[in-house]
N, C-alpha and C positions, 0 to 999 in steps of 0.2 A: 266340249260342249254339254255331252248327256250325263259322263260322272260331277262335270260341277252342278248339275241340276240337280240331282238325286244325290247330292253334298248337301242343298243347301234344304232341301224338301228332308233329309236327316234330323237338319237341328232345328227345324220351324216344329216337328213332332216329337222335338226332346222339348224344346220351351215351353212346347200347348201339351204335355204328359207334368213335367214340373209344376207348373200353372195348376192344374189343376191337383195334382199333390197337396201344395201349399193349402190349396180352398178346403179340402177333403180333413186336414189335420188339422186348421183353423175352423173348421165347423164343428169337428169333435172335443175338442180342446175346450174348444169355449165353451161348447154342452156341459164338459164335466165341471169347469169351473164355474159356471153360473149355479150347478145345481147346490158344490161343496160353498159356494160365498151363499146362498141360500138360504139353505142346511143352518149353517152357524147364524150366519144374521137373523134369522127368525128364533132359533133357538135359545139365543142370548137376549133377543128383545123380548124375549116372553118371561125371562125368568124379570128384565128391567121391571117390566111392569107389573111383579106381582103386587096384591093389595095384601102387606103382611097384617094390617088391621082386621081384616075380614077372617086372617086363616086366624089370629090367634084368640079371636073371639067362639067362632064357629068351627073350627076345625076342616075347612075345607079353599084349596088351592080357587080363587079368583086373579085375574086380572085385570086390566083395567083397557079401554079401546084403544081409548083415545094415546094412554100411555106408549103402548105397545104398536101403533104405528108410526107417531113420534118416535121414538127408538128405533124402530126398523129404517125408516127412510133415514136416519141419522145416522146412522151404520152404515145401512147400504153405499148414501149415498161415501163416504170415507173409504172404501174400499173399492170401487168400481174402475173398471178400465175406462178412463177419457174417450178414445177411440172407438167405440161404440153405440149406440145406442140402447135405451132401456126401456120397458115400459110393464109399469108395477103393478098386477093388479089383487086386489086384497077381494076373496070369494066367500069366506064364512069366518066370522072373528066372534067366538062362545066365550063368554066372563065364564060363567061356573056352568060345568069344566074348565079348563081353559082347553080350548082349543079351535087353530086355525089353519087358514089353506089359501095359501099366496099364491101369485104365478107370476110369472118373468117372461118379455117375451126382450130377448136382444137380436141388435141388426148384425149379421156379419157382413164381412167386404164383396161377397160376392154381390153384382147387382146386374140387374137385368135390364135394361131401360138407362139412357144420363139423361140428362135436363132434369127438365121438371115432374116428369112422369115416373121416374128414379122408384123399381121397386126395388129392394133389397129379402135377401131370405134371410128368415127369421130362428131365431132358437127356444123354443116354449120352455121352458119349468115349471113346472111345479111343484110345491110342499105342501104337503099335510101334515101339522104337530097335535100333538096331543101334551101336557103338560101335569104329570101326574106320582104319586109314591106310591112305594112300598106300607102298607099299613098290616100292623102287627093283629092280628086277630082278641087282644086283650085291652087294644085301643079303640074297638071298634063300637063298644059301649058308651066312652069317652066320648067318643063323636058324635055318637048319634044325641047325646043328653050336651051338649053342648049345639046342635044345629038345631033342636026343638025350645032353645031357650027360649027368651022375650028377649034380649041383645040382641039373640041372631035374629031372630023375627021381624026383627027392624030394621035390624040392616039389609034384609033383603028383600023390607018394603022399600026403603029407601036405593036402593039399586037396580028396583024391577026385576031380580032375580024371582023364582019359585026355591 
């Protein structure tokens, strides 16, 4: 009888250890996958939201906020894991120079309570991105002339940027 209970205890400990390893693996893998999904989606959405007319007239990069958010949500929704819940937060979207800060929270399979008051462990991932280019020194004067032109000033007034 004593050896039977010992065997059952060892089996239960092994099951608890396997379950704990599975949860920890899901948490660490989920965090890494969320980071790369957020990074690739943000970078691609910023390129999609570039205003080519503003760049052609003023020589500076500018993104459209609404187009960025639309492209981000579309791309993110196409690539997520349907078994997890996500919460997306846009904390800073700057048009000129193009800079965004995005944070996603995803729910893991680990839950603490059952029923109506169910709470799951969140994985929070944030990413800050700046879209920039390497300018050559001989282009600086040309860009400064474009920025100070009347057409560019009118576009800045239209977009509300300085």
